[in-house]
C-alpha positions in Angstrom: 0.0 0.0 0.0 2.7 2.3 0.9 4.5 1.5 -2.3 1.4 2.4 -4.4 1.0 5.6 -2.6 4.7 6.4 -3.2 4.4 5.6 -6.9 1.3 7.7 -7.2 2.9 10.6 -5.4 5.9 10.3 -7.7 3.7 10.3 -10.8 1.7 13.3 -9.5 5.0 15.1 -8.8 6.3 14.3 -12.2 3.1 15.6 -13.9 3.2 18.7 -11.7 6.8 19.4 -12.6 6.1 18.8 -16.3 3.2 21.2 -16.1 5.2 23.9 -14.3 8.2 23.5 -16.7 5.9 23.5 -19.7 4.2 26.6 -18.5 7.6 28.3 -18.0 8.7 27.1 -21.4 5.6 28.6 -23.0 6.1 31.9 -21.1 9.8 32.0 -22.3 8.7 31.2 -25.8 6.1 34.0 -25.8 8.7 36.4 -24.3 11.2 35.3 -27.0 8.6 36.0 -29.6 8.0 39.4 -28.1 11.7 40.1 -28.0 12.1 39.0 -31.6 9.2 41.1 -32.7 10.6 44.1 -30.8 14.1 43.4 -32.3 12.6 43.2 -35.7 10.8 46.5 -35.2 13.9 48.1 -33.9 16.0 46.8 -36.8 13.3 48.0 -39.2 13.3 51.4 -37.5 17.1 51.5 -37.5 17.1 50.6 -41.2 14.6 53.3 -41.9 16.7 55.8 -40.0 19.8 54.7 -41.9 18.0 55.1 -45.2 16.8 58.6 -44.0 20.4 59.5 -43.0 21.7 58.3 -46.3 19.0 60.3 -48.1 19.8 63.3 -46.0 23.5 63.0 -46.6 22.8 62.7 -50.4 20.6 65.8 -50.3 23.1 67.8 -48.2 25.9 66.8 -50.6 23.8 67.8 -53.6 22.8 71.1 -51.9 26.4 71.8 -50.9 27.7 71.1 -54.4 25.0 73.4 -55.8 25.8 76.1 -53.2 29.5 75.8 -53.9 28.9 76.0 -57.6 26.8 79.2 -57.1 29.4 80.7 -54.8 32.2 80.0 -57.3 30.1 81.4 -60.1 29.2 84.5 -58.2 32.8 84.9 -57.0 34.0 84.4 -60.5 31.6 87.0 -61.8 32.4 89.3 -59.0 36.1 88.8 -59.4 35.7 89.6 -63.1 33.7 92.7 -62.3 36.2 93.7 -59.6 39.1 93.1 -62.0 37.4 95.1 -64.7 36.9 98.0 -62.2 40.6 97.7 -61.1 42.1 97.2 -64.6 40.1 99.9 -66.4 41.6 102.8 -64.4 45.0 101.2 -64.5 44.9 100.8 -68.3 43.7 104.4 -68.6 46.6 105.6 -66.3 49.1 103.5 -68.2 47.9 104.9 -71.5 48.1 108.5 -70.1 51.6 107.8 -68.8 52.7 106.4 -72.2 51.3 109.4 -74.0 53.2 111.7 -71.5 56.4 109.8 -72.1 55.9 110.1 -75.9 55.1 113.8 -75.6 58.2 114.4 -73.5 60.4 112.4 -75.9 59.0 114.4 -78.9 59.6 117.7 -77.0 63.1 116.7 -76.1 63.9 115.7 -79.7 62.4 119.0 -80.9 64.5 120.9 -78.3 67.7 119.1 -79.2 67.0 119.8 -82.9 66.3 123.5 -82.2 69.3 123.7 -79.9 71.5 122.1 -82.6 70.2 124.6 -85.2 70.9 127.5 -82.8 74.4 126.3 -82.1 75.0 126.0 -85.9 73.6 129.5 -86.4 75.8 130.9 -83.6 78.8 129.1 -85.1 78.0 130.5 -88.5 77.5 134.0 -87.2 80.7 133.8 -85.3 82.6 132.8 -88.4 80.9 135.6 -90.4 81.8 138.1 -87.7 85.4 137.0 -87.6 85.5 137.2 -91.4 83.9 140.6 -91.5 86.2 141.9 -88.8 89.2 140.6 -90.6 88.1 142.1 -93.9 87.4 145.4 -92.2 90.9 145.3 -90.6 92.5 144.5 -93.9 90.6 147.3 -95.6 91.4 149.8 -92.9 95.0 148.9 -92.8 95.3 149.1 -96.6 93.7 152.5 -96.7 95.8 153.8 -93.8 99.0 152.7 -95.5 98.1 154.3 -98.8 96.3 157.4 -97.7 97.7 158.2 -94.3 94.6 160.2 -93.3 92.7 157.5 -91.3 92.7 158.4 -87.7 91.3 157.1 -84.5 87.9 159.0 -84.9 87.3 157.5 -88.4 88.1 154.0 -87.2 85.8 154.4 -84.2 83.0 155.8 -86.4 83.3 152.9 -88.9 83.3 150.3 -86.1 80.3 151.9 -84.4 78.4 151.9 -87.7 78.9 148.1 -87.7 77.3 147.8 -84.3 80.5 147.5 -82.3 80.7 149.3 -78.9 83.8 151.0 -77.6 84.9 149.5 -74.4 83.1 146.2 -75.2 83.8 145.0 -78.7 86.8 147.3 -79.3 89.1 149.7 -77.5 91.1 152.7 -78.9 94.6 153.9 -78.0 95.2 151.1 -75.5 98.7 150.3 -74.6 100.0 146.8 -75.4 103.2 144.9 -75.1 104.7 143.1 -78.1 106.3 139.7 -78.0 109.7 141.4 -77.9 108.6 143.4 -74.8 108.1 146.7 -76.6 105.2 148.8 -75.5 103.1 150.3 -78.3 99.6 151.9 -78.7 97.6 150.8 -81.8 94.7 152.9 -83.1 92.1 150.2 -82.4 92.0 146.7 -80.7 89.0 144.7 -82.0 87.8 142.0 -79.5 86.5 138.8 -81.0 84.7 135.9 -79.4 86.9 133.3 -77.6 89.1 136.1 -76.2 90.7 136.8 -79.5 91.9 140.2 -80.6 92.7 141.9 -83.9 95.0 144.9 -83.8 94.2 147.7 -86.3 96.9 150.3 -86.7 97.7 152.7 -89.5 
């Protein structure tokens, strides 16, 4: 009898344990299903967020490229306008400077040409003056030698009529010393350019 009761108790205990374990197993299975469902939802949500982030990155990249292109284009246009604003006055100034240089060069060339002509004219006038003075001296000397009546007043009068000034271009009765040391007093001493003198004496 005791053995039967013991076996019955053992069977009852086994069924009870099986029931409890099965119940726990079902609960764990349901919880596992819930966790899997939650995980699937989170993975789906994460995938959607990743897709949104990728789309956002793509949109930002596109917008950035467009903005950068617009900025570069605007900067290029602005730089072109700024360069035009800077270069136009500079080109005008360079053109004006070149024209001034050309004008100065032309003026200098003209002045050198004019100065050269003036120097030639002065040289020619100097030669003509020397020649005229020499011819005058020769004529006066010739006349004094043959006529003997040319004096200081006549010589002065003739020289004055030629535009010579006494005390400047000629002197009268001025004592001089010859190469031999002798002192003599010619009628007229005619002063030429370059500190040259012509002695006129009868």
